[in-house]
N, C-alpha and C positions, 0 to 999 in steps of 0.2 A: 844636572840631571834633573830634576827638577823643579817646583818650590816649595819651597820648606814646611807646606804644608804637608804635601805627597810625602817628603821624605818620613814626617812625622807618623802618617799616616801606619805607612810602610815599616819602618820600627816599631810601632803597636800590634802592625797584623805581628813578624816575627816570634813578638812576646810571649800571642797569647796561642804560639802552639803546642802545641804539648809535648812535654821530653818524655821519651820510653824509658817506662816504668824499667824496666831488664834490657838486657843488649841480644842483641840475635833477631831473626829475620822472623818467627810467630813470636816475640812480644810483640802485646796492644799499648801504648798509650797510656797512663794509670786514668783520664780523665772517659777514652774509649773504653775501659772496665766496669766505670763506671755507669756511664750513656748502658749499657750493656746487660746488667745486676740491676738498671732499673726499669726499662723494656721489660724486660721478663716478671719482675714483678708486676706491672702494671697489667701486663698479661695478663701476667695471676691474678690479680682482681679484677681483671673483667672478664677473666669464662669463668670467677663464680656469683658475679651479677647475671652473666647471660646461665650463668646456670639455676638459678634464683628463679630468673622470670620464666624459662622449660618448665621447672616443679611448682608453678603459679600452673599452670595451662595442664599438668598431669595430676593437681592436685585438682583442677575444673570438674578433668572428664573424670578418672572417679570420683567424686560426688558426686555427680550425673550417673555414672553407672552404678551407682548403689542403690538411689533414688532408683534408677530405674527395675534394679536388682529385686526392692522390694515392696516396689507394687505388683510385679511380677510375681513374685514368695508368696502376694499374701493373696492372690487369685487363683492361683496355684494350691495354695493351701484350704481358699475356701472349697474348693474342687477335692479335696478329696478327705473334707470331713464330712465325709458322706456313712451311717452307718457300718458298711461292709468294712473298709477299710479302720476306723475309729474303732469299734466294741472285739474286733482281733489284740488290736496293739493293746490292746486296755491293758488284757485275760493273757496275754503274755507277760506285759510290767507285771500285773499281780501276782503271775503262775515264777516270779522268776522274784519278783520280793520276798514271797509266801518263801520259798525253796533254800530261798537267803538266812532269809529267823529261821528256820528251820535249823540245817545244817548248825548254823553258829550257835541255840539253843542246844545240839548232839554234842559241839565243842565244846562247851560248855561243861556242861553235866558228865562229860565222862571227866573230867579234867577236876572235878568233883566229889569221884568216887573213892573212900575209905582204899580199892581195891586198888588199883594203878599210883597210890602215893610212893607205893617201893620206887616205881620204875619215871615219878615225877622228873621232869629234869625243867628250870626255872623259865617262866617267859617272858622273852624280850617284851619290853618298852614301845618296841614298832612292832608288833606282831598285834600284842594287844591293843595300841592306839588302831589299826590296822582291822582290828574285828571291831570294834568301835563306828567307825568311819561304815562297815560295812548296815551295822545295825541302822546310824542311824540314816543311812540314806536308804536299806529299805523302808523301815518307820518312817520318812516322807515320802515318800515315794507312794504308798499304801494312801497315805496321808492326802497325797494333790487327788488320784486316783479318785478317792471319796469324792474331793472340792470336783475334779469334771465332770465325774456325773451327776452329780447334785445341781450343778451348773447347769448343765445337759438338761435338764432334764428340769428345771424351773427356767434360761429362757426360751427353750426350743420347745414347751410342754403343745404347744398348739395347729404345728405339726405332722 
C-alpha cells in the first residue's frame, strides 16, 4: 500500500480521532465539548474586555458632560444671583425656618404642661430624633442665611 512511514502516520491519525462520550446521533465527542466550553469561556472574557473598553469611553463622556454642565450651571447661577430672585428666596427660607421653630416650641411647651400630663403618651425615640433634626436644620438654615447676607454685603458692597 504505502511506505512504512505513511502507514505509521495513518495509524497515529486514526488514534487521534476522538472517542464519542455517549452513544447516539446527537452525542458530541468529549474533546468537542471541551472545545465548545472553552470557546464559550473565551467569548465571555472577550465580551468583558469589550465592555470595559466601552465603559472607558462612556466614563470619558460622563466626565466631559459633567464639566460642561458645571460650567453652564455656574453661568446660570451667576445670572440668577440677582436681588429680585435672591432676596425672596432668602425670605422664604427664613420664614420656613422660623415657622418650624415656632411649631417645635409649641409642641414642646404643650407636652410640658401639667394639665396634659394625664393624657400624655410616651414619645418614641424616633419622633424625638426627628424633632431634634428639624430643630438643628432650622437653626442651621438661619445661620447660613445670616452668613450669606453678611458675605453678600462684604463682597458686593460696591455694586
